[in-house]
Phi, psi and omega in degrees: 000332179304311192283329176299312180298321179299309180301317175298314184301311184287346182261012186289126175302142180295351185263004178285133172275098190278356174288326178307309182299318180298311186295329173300315178284322186286321175294329176288314173307320178290323176294325178297307179303314178305312183297317182297317184291323188284336180292122180249075195272127175226168181305333185276348189156184179244123170256194180237131183290328182287346172275331178291305183244090180299343185290339185278352187296330176302338184290337179291341171298339177254331186272337177280092185250005175312317179312327180290316176300309177302322176307305184299323183301310189293326176298306186300307183304319176305311180298313191287333179277324170290341171289310178300316182292324175295330186280350179307133175297152178291137185076011189276147177280001183302121180266176186300322183286338171285324174294316177305311178305313173302316173301312183292327187287320175296322183278336192281326190306310184303328182273321197262333177299305182288333186289320180292324175294320175298301187299322179288326169301309178298323178300315170303313181297306185306314178304311168305315183301306176302319183289335175278000185086008183261204181107013174259170173061224176303323176296313178294333180284322171308311176302320173286324191270330188295338173277347182309320185289352179296334178315316177310306176306317178300320180288323173300318182295320176299320175300314175302318181292334181263006189288322184297306181294328182282326174295325174295315178298317174304313181291348178262318190249345175063241176296341180291326173297318173299312180298337186279314179297318174292325180280339168294321176299315180297319184290335180289313179302322185290320178293327180289307188264326180271322192255345177070027180291123180282160184060348188301333191291346182286342175296336174294340165317312186276307191295315179299303195287323179287332183291325178289319174301325181290332176293334178285339164297310171309318181290322174308327189253020175067019189265010174253010165094337182255159183089183184240348185252177170242247192298337185289336182081009177293155184207133186268134181260008185279136179246008188241162181062025181281147169245171179310304185305309180300322179295325173292326185288323178294326173296314187292331177292340181275353190296311179294315175293329178303308181294328176286321177297307188291314180290324165314301188293322183286326178290320177305311187293323182294310188301319181286326184281323185257347187256199182261016189271141181281166182286317179298133176260016165235161182285155181235140193288138178090339185293145179279328175236139185239136174282348181262321195224090359277165182295154187239174177288338173290321173295336174289321178297316172313306177305324184289319181286332182289311178298324172296320185291314182285336168287332175290338183263004188288322181289322175289330182285331181290323182293315181301314186282001178284339185280132184311310186293323177292325182285322180292332180287320176297314182297315178297317186285329175296336181285340185226017181291321175307311187297311183292319181296319183291315194260006191281330174296315182304317180293317179297314180289331171298321175292315179294327174298317181291327177287328171297316183294328171284348178075030175279126185298133173258109178302159170306139177295146177065010167275171180303310167313314174317302184295323174302320179284337190300315177304326176293318181296317181299320184286315179297325174299311176309314187289329180281329173292334173286327177294317175301317178297323182289327173293329192238004185298326187299330184279349173287329183290128182296157176287157180309147181298147173295142180278354179255166174257131172297145192285152172303146188074015182275343184311313178305310183305314183298313182297317175304318180291326176295321176297314181302309181303310177310305184290323178298314183291320184289318177297325175295321176294340178269326184263344178075190180242016181271155176065038178300315191277341178274346181081028177310136185232169175222155170278123171235106185048062169061016170241121171305117186231126167274164183296316181296323185291321177297321177291321179298315183302312179295314172307308175303312180298317186298313179298328177292319172298318177300313178297319176298314186296317185290315183081181180249148181285000000 
């Protein structure tokens, strides 16, 4: 693997924005570490450290970095879709919807190949556990928890599906398209908290996350002020030979990120201090209002300050990534990041399960003994995650691009497939894998969904996207 990583790293085009890859890997790594740290496992179940020690909740303003991942997704999706449009042969009859089908197929493969392997492996395990009469205690909690992070993949699928129409809005209105989505998110919260309109809050799963995604489009066009390029994503890593005029331009280029960071942070503080929003930027057990599910205007403000902050760090990070060793590390991590994300809860709960099976005492969460044991638990979880990545990383590599062109009119079929994938993944994240034989269900948009039905929707949707994206020879 080391030689392959070296070859990939050395073949990196000069125009590639390496900082985007670092942000993608770094945001997932922070999420994984946050999950490991927040888990307060006892023989009676799994709790949340932030609920045990509420004074730690301000840390979520640093550790809730999913907005960064979705921001980077917007940047990458804009470049990918535009690249497919440019690559259409001159005089080709390939329509916009056939390009859309090819785009969906290419983006969904990297997400759904490792995800479906994860789901099928855990589905077999869950079925065996239930047939053998198990499913209680930590095992039952595990079967319920391991699929919860799939909500992130479901939201990301929606972003991929909405990229072409939202990119057209961006190209027409620029910052106005972002402002429209942010305004819609604010209106939803007004209707929710001031007018008491039921169920309207669920619209912010779209408005909040798509607003953050829209910032990635602005970055792709160089409209956040940093860097030297536009859609190519180029960025200068040079820190030498500067003149007063270039230094002044560099300072001016930081103006928009500074406004985003400062305005977002002030907005989040005001909303939490004066509004109905909780302090924690992640969901807390038993809370009446969560900033995460559904997302709130406070979470959008939090996302703005994070986006501004990471953009302010872009130039020094680019200089670091110009070093071969640092870039090789990012390339290696990018090749397994999704697999590690999918299996990290499995590893963490496996460590706790081993401790319980070996009768190793589990200290009360947040006690001195618990903190002393934490480095060992984290090291064990990291080692087990590495082993799982070694076993399943091959499924993260996408299949070769299709040699065929999607047929005209394939866009609606691909859109239907993406919708089924989205609903299936979200449904599975809600229902979990416990109670398979009892037909356990969860409500997804007022419709009861079981785990087998969710898996069937995801697989069926993926097959539709594959069929539409490949076309006929």
